[in-house]
N, C-alpha and C positions, 0 to 999 in steps of 0.2 A: 503495500500501500503506499508505498516510496513516493513523495510527488504532490499529497493526498494536503488539503488543507486540514490545518487541527479540527477537531470537533468542540464544539463549542457549549454541550447541552443536550442533556438525556430525554430524547422523545415518547413519548407514549406509545408510539405506531408507525411507519412505514409503511405504503402500500407500494410496490414497484410495480409501475405501468398504472394509468388510469384511463380504462377503458371504463364499458359498463359496470363488469366487478367491482374495481374501485372504485369505480361512481355511486353504486348502491352501497355501498358500506358510509359511505361520505352524505347520502341522506340518510341512511340506519342511523347515525352517529345525530349527525339533525335534530331529523325526529324525536330523541331520547332523551336527546338535550343530555350530552356526557361530555364533561368539559375535557375528551382526551386534546393532548398533543400532538396532533398526528401531522406526516409532512408525505405527501403524495410526488414521484417521482413518473416524471411519462419523457419517452425522448422525444416522440413527434414533436412539434413546435406550436403547438395549437393542438383542439381539442380534438380531433378527428375518427370515425368509425366507420371503420368498411371504405375508404374513399377510395377505391380504386373502382370499387362495384357500386356505386352509385348513379346507377342507368336511369333512363325516363320510363317513364311508367313500372318501376318495378315497384313490387309490394311486401311487407313482412310477411313471415310465415308464419308468426303467431299472432292471437289476439292481440292487442297495445293495453289488454287489463291485466295480461304479466309486463308490466312496465315496474320502474322500479320500486317502485310505493303501495300498489293499491293492494296485492294481494297481502300483503303486509299490515299495512293501515291506513285503507283507502281515501281518508279527512286528509292523508298528506300535503303537503304543500308540491309537493311534486312528485303528484300523479302526473299523466297523462291529456286524462278533460281536465286540471286545473293548468295545466299549460295552453292550453287549445284556449279554455277561456281566456287567459293572460292575453291572446293573441287574440282576440275577437271573435275568432274560427268556432267553436264549438258550434253554435248552432246547425253553419254552415255543416260541417265535419257532421251531425246528427243524422244529415238529408243526405248523404251518401251511403245510408243504409251498410255500414260495414266495419267489421271486428279490421280488416287489417291496411293502415295506412299507407301513402307511401314510404319506402325506407329513404327518399328522401327529408320527409316530412319527421318519420323519426328520428334521423340522423341529426333534424332543428330542434326537436324534442330533449335529446340527451342533450346537446351543445350548451339549451340553455340552461336545465340543470347544470351543467359542471361549471356554466360560469357562474354559481351562485358562491364556488369554493376557489375563485383564483387565487388567492393570499394563502390559501395554501396548498398551492401546487406550483413542480418548478416542469417549467415546459423544457425539450431543450436535452434535458440531461436524461442519458444514456446508463444505465447498472449495470456495471463492470462484476462484480462479488458482495455475498454477505458474506460474514469472514464474524466466524462466534468470537465473545470477549470473556475468558475467565476470571471470575476474580479471585480473592486468597484461598475461595475454600477446592477453588482448582475447577467447580463449576462452570457452566457458562451462564452470566448473569447480564448480558445486552448480545447486541450484533451492531456490526460495524456495518455499512450499508457504503458501497465505493460504486461515485459517477461518474459519467464523464458530458460535460458542457458539447455538444455536438457541433455546435459555432468553434469554439476557441478549444477544446480538448482540453481545458485545464480541467483536474481533478480534482472533486471533493470528496468528504468522506462526513456522516449524518453519523446518529447512534442512537439505536433504538429499543427498549424489553420488546417490542412487538412487530414481526412483518411480513406482512402479505403478498405475495408471490403470484400477481396476476396480472401479465405477461401474454401476446397474442400470440399466435403460431406464427413460423416461421416458414413462408414460402414452398414447397414441396417439390421438387424440379431431379424427374429422374436421372438417373447416371447418363443415360444413355442420349439422351436430352442438353445436356450442361451444353454451355457456351461462353466465353467468358470473352469471346472475341471484341470491338469495337464495334459497331453498329450491327450487333448479334441480332436475327429476323428472330428470337422468341420468345415472350414477355409471359411472365407469368400472368395470371386472370385478377391478382394482388394490384398489380399497376396497369389494368385491362381503361378503365377511364384517360388516366394519363397518361398513357407510351402510345397506344393504336393511333387516336385520332391524331396526334400531332406526325406519325410514323406512314400513316396512311395521305396527311395533307402532305406530303413532299414527295407521294406520285402525282400531285397536278392533277389528280384523273383521271390518268390512264387504266389500263384497267388492271387488275390485281387479286392473288390467287392467296387466304388466307386456310390457315387449317387451324381445329379448333382439337387439344386434344381432352378429352374425357369426355364422361355419360351426366356429371349431376346437376343439379341446378344450377354453377356458375354457367357449366360451358351451355347450357342453355338459352342462360340469358343474354351471353355473352352472342351466339347462333341467332336468336331475337335480333338482337342491339342490331348485330352488324349487316345485317341484308333487310332492315329499316331502316335505317340510317345512311350505309354505302353503296352506294348504289354501282358503283364502280367494279366491287370486295361480289370474287367471286368464292364459295366457301365448301369445302369438307369439316365435317366431324367427326371426329375417329374415334368411337368405342369397343372394346374388346367385349361386351355383355351384347346380346342378340338383339337388343331395344334398350330405348332409353324408358324408364321405371319408373311407376308416379309415385309420391310420397304419401304414406299411410297417417294420415291426420282424423281419420277417425276417431269418435270420441272417446269407443270402450278402452284403442288403443293408445289416446293421448294419455290419458288414466298414470301411467308409469310417468308420466311429468308431476303427476300429486305429489304436493308434500311430503303427505303421509307414507309414502312406495320410499321417499330415500329410508326413513329404518328400517323399512322389510327388508331393502335391495343389497343395504349391509351386513343385516344380519345373514344372510345366505352362504353359503361354501363359495369356495370360488366355481367349481364349476357350473353353479346352478348362479353365479354371476352371470359367467358367460356364455350361460345359453340364452338368460333375458336380452342379452346387448345382443345376439347373434337374431334374436328371433323379433327385434323392434327395430332392429339397421334400416328399415325402409322408413322411422320412421322421422328421418335427419339426412343419412348418412346416402351417397352415391344416389340419389334419385332425385325427381323432378315434381313440383306440383302439375294437377292435373292441370287445371286452364293455362297451363303454357305450353306446355305437350300437347293438346287442343288444337292451340294455336300455331304450333308449329305442325305440326298434323296438315290444316289448311291451307299451309303454305307449299306444303308440299305437293299434296294435293293438284294445286291452286297449277302447278307444273306441269303434272300430269295431262290435265286438265289441255292444256296444250303443243306438250311433247312427250309420248306416252315411253318413248329412250329410256330410260331414268342417266344415263351415260352424258348425256347430252343436258343436261341441269345442267344449270347454274349453282343451285346451293341442294346439296346433299349430305346424309346423314349415312356415314358410313358404318357398318355394323361387324362385331367378332371381327376387328382388326386392331389389335394393340401395337403402338408405337416404339421401337424398342431401337432404335439408332435412324442417322440419317446419312446426306451426301451432299455438300458442299458443292454447285455447281459455280463455275467460274463468275456468274453475272450476279452471286448473292443469293442468287435464292436458293432452297432447298429443295433433297426429294424425303420423304420421310422411308424407312425401315418398316415392314406391319406385318408383322405375323397371326396368321390365320390360329384363332381359338382354339378352332375348330381343330384342326388336323394338325398344327402347329407350324406349317409351309412357311416361306417368307418371300417378299414378294415386294415390289418398289410401288408406293404410289405415280398414279398417272400423270400427276401434275407436279410440277416442283412449284414451291411454294414463296412468293415476298414476306411472309408473314404467319406466322406459328406461336399460338395461344396455346398456354399449359395450364390444364383448369384440373388440378390433379391433386390441389386440396393441401394442409398446411400440416408442417412436424411441429411437435408440441413437445421442447424440451431444453425450454432456455435456462429453464432449473438445475438440469442438468449441470449447467455446470456454474453457473452462478454460486449453487452450493459447494462447489469441492472440498471450500477446506473446511468442511460441518458432514463431510463423507463417513468417517472418523469414526463419528457419534451416532452414527447408524443403526438402529435394531437390526435390521439385518441385512444393509450393506444396499437396503435399495430405498429408495426415499417414497418408503408406502407411507397411506394415510390415513389420520381415526377418521373417525365417520365428525368431527368436528371440524376435519379437515387439516388438522394440525398435522404436520409429517413424525412418524413416529423416532422421535429420539433414544436413545437408552435415559432412565427415569434418576441413572446415580454421573447421566454426564453433565444434567442443567440444573439449571434452579426453578423452584416451583412455578417461581413469576416472573417467568422469562423461558426460557429456549425452547424448551418442545410448542413454543408460541409461534411458530415457524407455518403458515401456512399456504398452501398450493390452489391456488383458484383459476382453470382456464377457462382461458376466455370465450 
């Protein structure tokens, strides 16, 4: 921790990351009137929520009632309905007859909530590590959190009794599609709305071929957005599955997210937990909302109406093809290497692409690097968490009012 400035006070809590999870903590502390000394460290220079996928006309996938406060306290100042009231849009929103606001509006709601806590947030600070600090007894009594100013690279250390790690995931890019070269045609979906329009603008309206890799909600939204807004772009979406599959948000299945189900799930044996996760995967992972599937199918049907030969369509969904590599062309385009998921055969894409959008999700392991210096304190050698989301450190290694209070909350 050389080069970090001196610690000036012991805080009650430091939250690493200031997305919806940490924001919900800030709201709950406010609502309960808890006078804690809290600091939130956020790598981004201002509050942003999935900025790269705030596409036109895209909606939330869960009810607005599952906001930062309503299910805990419907009378909170920070409910989505009170946000609408404060913006003088409540009556107009009611007229929409929907529980699913535009994602753009929900981002504005979160930003509105975040603005109430500006004095407690350090934006533009990336957390590098969380280090245990032992007292005279040899037990951990506090934690030093080292962060870096993303503008000046200056290191700063703060100290706290409790730490919550609530950072978002890192883009998951298959090794076969990694390309560190300048002007790479590969873009992860998390950067779609900022990077892709600029790349297409450089084409000055010339015909462009784009590939989308993935079969979930993000891939489908990008396909819909590209074909709706950029008429000079021909698109191929590649998925290893036999079809784009619908998400299951039916009421009985959706009860898996009810608060009381958490205790039931936690108390189950590991094998039973894995089975439940597998059975309920369609609620959230690698699936697409039905109304978007209907819209995409209608657009494909419209092409079929005018051209029976699918190979001549401008936009296509190519199923049972996993992208396992690529070859660069002299004109900076790339051809994709495809594996047939039925028989394992390998082929190259018919078209060469100016742009490849990777919609393969995220890796959520940032806590591993941050907590490296506390690894020897773990009960099992792994970052297991308890029912209260605390990391399971050895009881003899930490003080009762401190060390086991490091929590991991996935964004």
